[in-house]
C-alpha positions in Angstrom: 135.1 103.1 39.8 138.6 101.8 40.0 141.3 104.3 39.8 145.1 103.6 39.7 147.3 106.6 40.1 151.1 106.6 39.4 151.4 103.1 40.7 155.0 101.6 41.2 155.9 98.3 42.6 159.2 96.5 42.9 159.8 93.0 44.3 162.6 92.7 46.9 165.9 91.7 45.3 165.0 92.8 41.8 166.8 95.7 40.1 163.8 97.0 38.1 160.3 97.8 39.0 157.7 95.3 37.9 155.2 98.2 37.5 156.5 101.7 37.1 154.3 104.8 37.4 151.2 103.2 35.9 147.9 105.1 35.8 144.5 103.7 34.7 140.8 104.3 35.3 138.2 101.6 35.0 134.6 102.7 35.0 131.9 100.6 36.6 130.5 97.7 34.7 131.7 95.5 31.9 134.2 92.7 31.2 137.7 93.8 30.7 140.5 91.8 29.2 143.9 92.6 30.7 146.6 91.6 28.3 150.4 91.9 28.3 153.6 90.0 27.8 155.0 87.7 30.4 156.6 89.6 33.2 155.0 93.0 32.7 153.1 92.8 35.9 149.5 91.7 35.1 149.2 89.4 38.1 151.0 91.9 40.3 148.6 94.6 39.2 145.6 92.4 40.2 147.2 91.8 43.6 147.8 95.5 44.0 144.2 96.3 43.2 143.1 93.8 45.7 145.3 95.3 48.4 147.4 92.2 48.8 150.7 94.0 47.9 152.0 97.4 49.0 153.1 99.8 46.2 156.4 101.6 46.5 154.5 104.7 45.4 151.1 105.6 44.0 147.8 104.2 45.1 144.7 102.2 44.1 141.3 103.4 44.9 138.1 101.5 44.5 134.8 103.3 45.2 136.9 106.1 46.7 138.8 103.9 49.2 142.5 103.0 49.2 142.4 99.2 48.7 145.8 98.7 50.5 144.0 99.6 53.8 141.8 96.6 53.2 138.8 98.1 55.1 136.0 95.5 55.6 133.6 97.4 53.3 136.3 97.4 50.5 137.1 93.8 50.9 133.4 92.9 50.8 133.2 94.7 47.5 135.8 92.8 45.6 136.9 89.2 45.0 140.1 87.9 43.4 140.5 84.5 41.8 144.2 83.7 41.6 145.8 81.5 38.9 146.8 78.9 41.4 144.7 78.3 44.5 144.5 76.0 47.5 141.2 75.2 49.2 140.8 73.9 52.7 139.9 70.4 53.8 136.2 71.2 54.1 133.1 70.3 52.3 131.5 72.9 50.1 128.7 73.4 52.6 131.1 74.2 55.4 133.3 76.4 53.1 130.2 78.5 52.2 129.0 78.6 55.8 132.4 80.1 56.9 133.1 82.5 54.0 129.7 83.6 52.6 128.9 85.9 55.7 131.8 88.2 54.7 129.9 89.1 51.5 126.5 90.7 52.1 125.2 90.1 48.6 126.1 86.4 48.5 123.4 84.3 46.8 123.0 80.5 47.4 120.8 80.4 44.4 123.6 82.0 42.2 126.1 79.5 43.6 123.8 76.6 42.6 123.3 78.1 39.1 127.0 78.6 38.5 127.9 75.1 39.7 125.3 73.7 37.4 126.8 75.6 34.5 130.1 73.8 35.3 128.3 70.5 35.6 129.2 70.2 39.3 126.7 68.8 41.8 125.6 71.8 44.0 125.3 69.3 46.9 128.9 68.3 46.4 129.5 65.9 49.4 133.2 65.5 49.1 135.9 67.6 50.7 137.2 70.3 48.4 140.8 68.9 48.7 139.7 65.8 46.9 138.8 67.6 43.7 141.0 67.9 40.6 142.6 71.3 39.9 140.0 72.1 37.2 137.1 71.2 39.5 138.6 73.2 42.4 138.8 76.2 40.1 135.3 75.8 38.9 134.0 75.6 42.5 136.0 78.6 43.5 134.9 80.7 40.6 131.3 79.8 41.2 131.7 80.9 44.8 133.4 84.1 43.7 130.6 85.2 41.4 128.0 84.1 43.9 129.4 86.7 46.3 128.0 89.4 43.8 130.8 91.8 44.5 131.0 94.9 42.3 134.6 94.0 41.3 135.9 90.6 40.4 139.5 90.0 39.5 140.5 86.8 37.6 144.1 85.7 36.9 144.3 83.1 34.1 140.9 81.6 35.0 140.8 79.1 32.2 144.2 77.5 33.0 143.5 73.9 34.1 140.1 73.7 32.4 139.5 71.2 29.6 137.7 72.2 26.4 134.2 71.6 27.8 135.2 73.5 30.9 136.4 76.5 28.8 133.1 76.5 27.0 131.2 76.4 30.3 133.4 79.2 31.5 132.2 81.5 28.7 128.6 80.7 29.5 129.4 81.2 33.2 130.8 84.7 32.6 128.1 85.7 30.1 125.3 84.7 32.5 126.9 86.9 35.2 127.3 90.2 33.4 125.4 93.2 34.6 126.0 96.9 34.4 126.9 97.3 38.0 129.6 94.6 38.1 133.2 94.9 36.7 135.1 91.8 35.8 138.8 92.1 35.0 140.3 89.0 33.4 144.1 88.7 33.0 145.0 85.9 30.5 147.3 84.7 27.8 144.5 82.4 26.5 142.8 85.2 24.5 140.7 82.8 22.5 139.0 81.7 25.7 137.6 85.2 26.4 137.5 87.1 23.1 133.7 86.9 22.7 133.1 88.0 26.3 134.9 91.4 26.4 133.4 94.8 26.5 136.8 96.4 26.8 140.5 95.6 26.2 143.5 96.8 28.3 147.0 96.1 27.0 149.9 97.1 29.3 153.6 96.9 29.6 155.4 97.6 32.9 155.2 101.4 32.4 152.5 102.2 29.9 148.9 101.5 29.0 149.3 100.5 25.4 145.6 100.3 24.7 142.5 101.2 26.7 139.5 101.0 24.5 136.1 99.4 24.3 135.6 96.5 21.8 133.1 98.8 20.0 135.7 101.5 19.5 138.3 99.0 18.4 135.8 97.6 15.8 135.1 101.1 14.5 138.8 102.1 14.0 140.4 98.7 13.1 139.5 95.9 10.7 140.8 92.4 11.2 141.0 90.4 7.9 142.3 87.2 6.6 143.7 87.5 3.1 146.0 86.0 0.5 146.4 89.3 -1.3 150.0 90.6 -0.7 148.7 94.2 -1.6 146.4 94.1 1.4 149.3 92.9 3.7 151.5 95.8 2.5 149.1 98.4 3.6 148.2 96.7 6.9 149.2 98.2 10.2 150.1 94.7 11.3 150.2 91.4 9.4 151.3 87.8 10.2 151.3 84.6 8.3 148.4 82.3 9.1 146.9 79.1 7.8 145.8 79.7 4.2 147.0 83.3 4.0 147.8 86.3 6.0 146.0 87.7 9.1 146.1 91.5 9.0 144.9 94.6 10.9 143.9 97.5 8.7 142.5 101.0 9.4 138.8 100.8 9.2 137.4 103.3 6.8 133.9 102.3 7.6 133.6 99.6 5.0 134.5 96.8 7.3 132.6 95.0 10.1 134.9 92.3 11.4 135.4 90.3 14.6 138.4 91.4 16.7 141.5 89.2 16.5 143.0 89.7 20.0 146.2 88.0 19.0 146.8 90.4 16.1 145.7 93.4 18.2 148.1 92.5 21.0 151.0 92.2 18.5 150.0 95.5 16.9 150.0 97.1 20.4 153.4 95.6 21.2 155.2 96.4 18.0 153.5 99.7 17.0 152.2 101.3 20.2 152.5 104.8 18.6 149.9 103.8 16.0 147.3 102.8 18.6 148.1 105.8 20.7 147.3 108.1 17.7 144.1 106.1 16.9 142.7 105.9 20.4 144.0 109.1 22.0 141.6 110.6 24.4 
């Protein structure tokens, strides 16, 4: 279990805290989408979880340990994939030989499977620095999930991927899901991950605006596309879209719709009180 208690973080030279007194609990297992506007601290939160930044106050615990202490067992239990990454001037074989021993559950078979999903030669003979940004990201993500850590943190993982690469990413994540692994994906590219999520987290710098499973969201909200102004008038949120209006309605049990993450995000941002009432714990 991942537990965040009253977490506050402020970058030097800035007047306001990037994250201010944030609390959150993430149970074991599932794929979590971490959403929020630019500047609310999504990437910062991932780095705090990984123990790479020191909070001004509060703490992050994973499996009962303070992650900022970066104990070997804790570090072997999580892996972070940053938005921008630099790989050393090594071949993949050498990179794996150096880094895999830090992760006791690393699987060479899984690495080969993930690379194949991304259509990358598992015997890649070139140095990693010779790869394009998209290829480097695919290789690094393949290594990350081959480590089989209980917690995987991903920051904008589909940035730099072309359309086939994004399709492969969805297959890659779907093939790696199990009940003992928690994957947290922070992204603005919600359409790249909407079919993968078990849970949605929407935050601002101080509050958790939404913390709910996709099943619970589907039970309480309906996402419709309509040309009927009367439907839009009674919607919790509505926005113009091609050929009509995209709307979020209370679900009275008569709807079974796919979640529109963009509309859900705007509802959380503009009417957080509504979601707080619907999903209060």
